[in-house]
C-alpha positions as CSV (number, residue, x, y, z in Angstrom):
1,X,111.3,-50.2,81.5
2,X,113.8,-47.9,79.9
3,X,115.5,-48.6,76.6
4,X,119.1,-49.9,76.9
5,X,121.9,-47.6,75.6
6,X,122.5,-50.0,72.7
7,X,118.9,-49.9,71.6
8,X,118.9,-46.1,71.9
9,X,121.9,-46.0,69.6
10,X,120.1,-48.1,67.0
11,X,117.1,-45.8,66.9
12,X,117.3,-43.7,63.7
13,X,117.4,-40.0,64.1
14,X,115.4,-38.3,61.3
15,X,115.9,-34.8,60.2
16,X,113.1,-32.4,60.8
17,X,112.1,-29.6,58.4
18,X,109.6,-26.8,58.8
19,X,107.0,-25.7,56.4
20,X,108.9,-22.4,55.8
21,X,112.0,-24.4,55.0
22,X,110.0,-26.5,52.5
23,X,108.8,-23.3,50.9
24,X,112.4,-22.2,50.4
25,X,112.8,-25.3,48.2
26,X,110.0,-24.4,45.7
27,X,110.2,-22.4,42.5
28,X,107.0,-20.9,41.1
29,X,106.6,-21.3,37.3
30,X,105.3,-18.1,35.8
31,X,106.4,-18.5,32.2
32,X,103.3,-19.8,30.4
33,X,103.0,-17.6,27.3
34,X,99.2,-17.1,28.0
35,X,99.8,-15.5,31.4
36,X,98.8,-11.9,31.6
37,X,100.8,-9.2,33.5
38,X,98.2,-9.5,36.3
39,X,98.7,-13.3,36.4
40,X,102.5,-12.8,36.8
41,X,102.0,-10.2,39.5
42,X,99.6,-12.5,41.4
43,X,102.1,-15.3,41.2
44,X,104.8,-13.1,42.6
45,X,102.5,-12.1,45.5
46,X,101.9,-15.8,46.2
47,X,105.6,-16.4,46.2
48,X,106.2,-13.6,48.6
49,X,103.4,-14.8,50.9
50,X,104.8,-18.3,51.2
51,X,108.5,-17.3,51.1
52,X,109.4,-19.4,48.0
53,X,112.9,-19.7,46.6
54,X,112.2,-18.1,43.3
55,X,109.8,-17.3,40.5
56,X,110.8,-18.3,37.0
57,X,109.7,-15.9,34.2
58,X,110.3,-15.3,30.6
59,X,112.9,-12.6,29.8
60,X,110.3,-10.1,28.8
61,X,108.6,-10.4,32.2
62,X,111.7,-9.9,34.3
63,X,111.1,-6.1,35.0
64,X,107.5,-6.8,36.1
65,X,108.5,-9.7,38.4
66,X,111.5,-7.9,39.8
67,X,109.3,-4.9,40.7
68,X,106.7,-7.1,42.4
69,X,109.4,-8.9,44.4
70,X,111.2,-5.8,45.6
71,X,112.0,-6.1,49.3
72,X,111.5,-9.8,49.5
73,X,113.9,-12.7,49.6
74,X,112.2,-14.4,46.6
75,X,114.6,-14.6,43.6
76,X,113.7,-13.7,40.0
77,X,115.0,-16.4,37.6
78,X,115.1,-16.4,33.8
79,X,117.1,-18.1,31.0
80,X,119.6,-16.7,28.5
81,X,118.4,-17.6,25.0
82,X,114.9,-18.4,26.1
83,X,113.4,-17.9,22.7
84,X,116.4,-19.2,20.7
85,X,116.4,-22.5,18.7
86,X,117.6,-25.2,21.1
87,X,120.0,-26.4,18.4
88,X,121.6,-23.0,18.1
89,X,125.1,-22.8,19.8
90,X,125.3,-20.4,22.7
91,X,128.3,-18.1,22.2
92,X,129.9,-16.4,25.1
93,X,129.8,-12.7,24.0
94,X,126.1,-12.7,23.0
95,X,125.1,-14.8,26.0
96,X,127.0,-12.5,28.4
97,X,125.5,-9.4,26.8
98,X,122.0,-10.7,27.2
99,X,122.6,-11.9,30.7
100,X,123.8,-8.5,31.8
101,X,120.7,-6.9,30.3
102,X,118.5,-9.3,32.2
103,X,120.4,-8.6,35.5
104,X,120.0,-4.8,34.9
105,X,116.2,-5.5,34.5
106,X,116.1,-7.3,37.9
107,X,117.0,-10.9,37.4
108,X,118.8,-12.4,40.4
109,X,119.5,-15.8,38.7
110,X,120.2,-16.7,35.1
111,X,120.0,-20.1,33.6
112,X,121.7,-21.6,30.6
113,X,120.1,-24.5,28.7
114,X,122.2,-27.5,27.8
115,X,120.9,-29.5,24.9
116,X,122.5,-32.3,23.0
117,X,123.3,-30.2,19.9
118,X,124.9,-27.5,22.0
119,X,127.0,-29.9,24.0
120,X,128.2,-31.6,20.8
121,X,129.7,-28.5,19.3
122,X,133.5,-28.9,19.5
123,X,132.9,-31.8,22.0
124,X,131.4,-29.4,24.5
125,X,134.2,-26.8,24.4
126,X,132.0,-24.0,23.2
127,X,129.3,-24.6,25.8
128,X,131.8,-24.9,28.6
129,X,133.4,-21.6,27.5
130,X,130.0,-19.9,27.6
131,X,129.0,-21.4,30.9
132,X,132.3,-20.6,32.6
133,X,132.2,-17.1,31.2
134,X,128.7,-16.4,32.5
135,X,129.8,-17.6,36.0
136,X,132.9,-15.5,35.9
137,X,130.8,-12.4,34.8
138,X,127.7,-12.8,37.0
139,X,129.0,-14.2,40.3
140,X,130.9,-11.0,41.2
141,X,127.6,-9.2,40.6
142,X,125.8,-11.4,43.2
143,X,123.9,-13.2,40.5
144,X,123.6,-17.0,40.4
145,X,124.0,-19.2,37.4
146,X,121.8,-22.3,36.9
147,X,122.7,-25.1,34.5
148,X,119.6,-26.6,32.9
149,X,119.9,-30.0,31.3
150,X,117.4,-31.0,28.6
151,X,117.6,-34.6,29.6
152,X,115.2,-35.7,26.9
153,X,117.8,-35.1,24.3
154,X,120.8,-36.3,26.3
155,X,122.3,-39.8,26.7
156,X,123.3,-41.0,30.2
157,X,126.9,-40.4,29.2
158,X,126.1,-36.8,28.1
159,X,124.3,-36.2,31.4
160,X,127.4,-37.2,33.3
161,X,129.6,-35.0,31.0
162,X,127.2,-32.0,31.6
163,X,127.5,-32.6,35.4
164,X,131.3,-32.5,35.0
165,X,130.9,-29.2,33.3
166,X,128.9,-27.8,36.2
167,X,131.6,-28.9,38.6
168,X,134.4,-27.5,36.4
169,X,132.6,-24.1,36.0
170,X,133.3,-23.5,39.7
171,X,130.4,-21.3,40.9
172,X,127.5,-22.9,39.1
173,X,125.2,-23.2,42.2
174,X,122.5,-25.4,40.8
175,X,121.9,-28.0,38.1
176,X,118.4,-28.6,36.9
177,X,117.2,-31.9,35.4
178,X,114.6,-31.2,32.7
179,X,113.4,-28.0,31.1
180,X,110.3,-26.2,30.0
181,X,110.7,-27.8,26.6
182,X,109.3,-31.3,26.0
183,X,109.4,-34.2,28.4
184,X,110.6,-33.6,31.9
185,X,113.3,-35.6,33.5
186,X,112.4,-38.8,35.3
187,X,113.7,-39.7,38.8
188,X,116.3,-42.0,37.4
189,X,117.9,-39.3,35.4
190,X,117.9,-36.9,38.3
191,X,119.5,-39.5,40.6
192,X,122.2,-39.9,37.9
193,X,122.8,-36.2,38.1
194,X,123.0,-36.3,41.9
195,X,125.7,-39.0,41.6
196,X,127.7,-36.9,39.1
197,X,127.5,-33.5,40.9
198,X,129.5,-32.3,43.8
199,X,127.2,-31.9,46.9
200,X,128.0,-28.2,46.8
201,X,126.0,-27.9,43.6
202,X,122.2,-28.0,44.4
203,X,120.0,-30.1,42.2
204,X,116.5,-29.4,40.9
205,X,113.9,-31.8,39.5
206,X,111.4,-30.2,37.2
207,X,108.7,-32.8,37.4
208,X,106.0,-31.2,39.5
209,X,105.8,-32.8,42.9
210,X,102.1,-33.3,43.8
211,X,102.3,-34.8,47.3
212,X,104.1,-33.7,50.5
213,X,105.3,-37.3,51.1
214,X,106.9,-37.4,47.7
215,X,108.6,-34.0,48.4
216,X,110.1,-35.3,51.7
217,X,111.2,-38.5,50.0
218,X,113.0,-36.6,47.2
219,X,114.8,-34.4,49.8
220,X,116.0,-37.6,51.4
221,X,117.4,-38.7,47.9
222,X,119.5,-35.5,47.7
223,X,117.2,-33.3,45.6
224,X,117.2,-29.7,46.7
225,X,114.7,-27.7,44.6
226,X,111.3,-28.5,43.1
227,X,108.3,-27.4,41.1
228,X,104.8,-28.1,42.2
229,X,101.3,-26.8,43.1
230,X,102.5,-24.2,45.6
231,X,99.2,-23.6,47.3
232,X,98.3,-27.3,47.7
233,X,101.8,-28.3,48.9
234,X,102.2,-25.5,51.4
235,X,98.7,-25.8,52.8
236,X,99.2,-29.5,53.3
237,X,102.6,-28.9,54.9
238,X,101.2,-26.3,57.3
239,X,98.3,-28.6,58.3
240,X,100.7,-31.5,58.8
241,X,102.9,-29.3,60.9
242,X,100.1,-28.6,63.4
243,X,100.1,-32.4,64.2
244,X,103.8,-32.7,64.7
245,X,107.2,-32.1,63.2
246,X,107.7,-32.8,59.5
247,X,110.4,-35.4,59.1
248,X,112.6,-36.5,56.2
249,X,112.6,-40.2,55.8
250,X,115.9,-42.1,56.2
251,X,117.3,-44.1,53.4
252,X,117.8,-47.8,54.4
253,X,115.3,-47.4,57.2
254,X,112.1,-46.0,55.7
255,X,112.7,-46.9,52.1
């Protein structure tokens, strides 16, 4: 007996995603200070193999990573003021000069870290000037700007204000919840960011995702970019894809 038209209309249609598309949502973290040049190069080779979105490296490793990634679609990401004190204000001229040097060395994406002390200088006016100036300088060069929120030091109200900054800056393409410093953002904080950001601004959660099912669930919640054990996640995704399409759960139906 065939399903009635009404029943067919009620059947949820879940989005499918390929393992390659999942790979394009993963960053590879290659910034541990104990990594050797060979470790960084190996990490870049792994990123090329899987077709990851980006590798994240310390500023001093940008030339090496960029050379290893030449000819691939994998981005090379780093952060202005990586080694600066987190309470030190980020001034536009110095940040812009450093960013341009990083781009000349091969960076394709540059992040700016928002901490509570930085956002509280002149009620956020100085940080906004720096963020907007970086966007205006780097976007015409084809370089993306990522806003990184140190959620551990921010109140919920300050997280919302920082999301407003991302929207106001115009071409900030991604906001990241949590940083390489201290505690990573929890899911509640990241969901707060998603609510405050335009959908045109991608959202990253820094807490490493350990299971394929969690990754798919987070995509359903509107999170776009992730950290995680690349080999484990991708091998699991490829194996699962042999059995059938990978599907993204549907809010209100599956959870």
